[in-house]
C-alpha positions as CSV (number, residue, x, y, z in Angstrom):
1,M,-8.3,30.1,9.3
2,K,-11.9,30.9,10.1
3,L,-14.3,28.1,9.2
4,K,-17.9,28.5,8.2
5,Q,-20.5,27.6,10.9
6,T,-22.0,24.2,10.3
7,N,-24.4,21.8,12.0
8,N,-21.9,19.4,13.4
9,P,-21.2,18.3,16.9
10,L,-17.5,19.2,16.7
11,T,-15.9,21.9,18.8
12,P,-13.1,24.0,17.2
13,S,-10.7,22.1,19.5
14,M,-11.9,18.7,18.2
15,V,-11.6,20.0,14.6
16,D,-8.0,21.0,15.3
17,D,-7.2,17.6,16.8
18,L,-8.6,15.7,13.8
19,R,-6.7,18.0,11.4
20,L,-3.5,17.3,13.3
21,A,-4.1,13.6,13.2
22,A,-4.7,13.7,9.5
23,S,-1.5,15.7,9.0
24,K,0.6,12.9,10.5
25,M,-0.7,10.5,7.9
26,T,0.2,10.2,4.3
27,G,-1.3,8.8,1.1
28,A,-4.1,6.2,1.2
29,E,-4.1,6.2,5.0
30,R,-4.8,10.0,5.1
31,R,-7.5,9.8,2.4
32,S,-9.2,6.9,4.2
33,F,-9.1,8.8,7.5
34,Q,-10.5,11.9,5.9
35,A,-13.3,9.8,4.3
36,E,-14.2,8.2,7.6
37,M,-14.5,11.7,9.2
38,C,-16.5,12.8,6.2
39,L,-19.0,10.0,6.7
40,K,-19.1,10.4,10.5
41,Y,-19.4,14.1,10.8
42,C,-20.4,15.6,7.5
43,G,-23.0,13.1,6.2
44,G,-20.7,11.9,3.4
45,S,-20.4,15.3,1.8
46,A,-16.9,16.1,0.6
47,R,-17.9,19.7,0.2
48,Q,-19.0,20.0,3.8
49,T,-15.8,18.2,4.9
50,E,-13.8,20.8,3.0
51,I,-15.7,23.6,4.8
52,V,-15.4,22.0,8.3
53,F,-11.8,20.6,8.2
54,G,-10.2,22.6,5.4
55,W,-9.2,19.3,3.6
56,G,-9.1,19.1,-0.1
57,R,-12.4,18.0,-1.6
58,K,-10.8,15.9,-4.2
59,N,-8.8,13.9,-1.6
60,V,-11.9,13.3,0.4
61,Q,-13.8,12.2,-2.7
62,L,-10.9,9.8,-3.6
63,G,-11.0,8.3,-0.1
64,L,-14.8,7.9,-0.4
65,H,-14.4,6.0,-3.7
66,P,-15.2,2.3,-3.2
67,R,-12.2,1.1,-5.0
68,F,-10.0,2.8,-2.4
69,R,-12.0,1.8,0.7
70,T,-10.1,-1.5,0.9
71,S,-6.9,-2.6,2.4
72,K,-3.6,-1.0,1.4
73,S,-2.5,-4.1,-0.5
74,S,-5.6,-3.8,-2.7
75,I,-4.8,-0.2,-3.4
76,K,-1.4,-1.1,-4.7
77,Y,-3.0,-3.2,-7.3
78,Y,-4.6,0.0,-8.8
79,K,-1.4,2.0,-9.1
80,P,-0.6,3.0,-12.7
81,G,2.2,1.0,-14.3
82,V,1.6,-2.1,-12.3
83,N,0.9,-5.1,-14.4
84,N,-0.4,-8.1,-12.5
């Protein structure tokens, strides 16, 4: 997959490594990781993250959402069907 040239400090090898790391994670952990990489390398732009890493923009946006930028135990509280 050929990625669009952007103004980021990442080499293609580094992008591949970060994509591999994300692929080993699931759910909230993966979205949180993708959001951190978005903030660090793409200025918080989910669209730019989609271009650079090829990750789904909606997943990155969900990871950036403040409600989900907490611990995993807090995220469980927001699952549908859970009544606390």
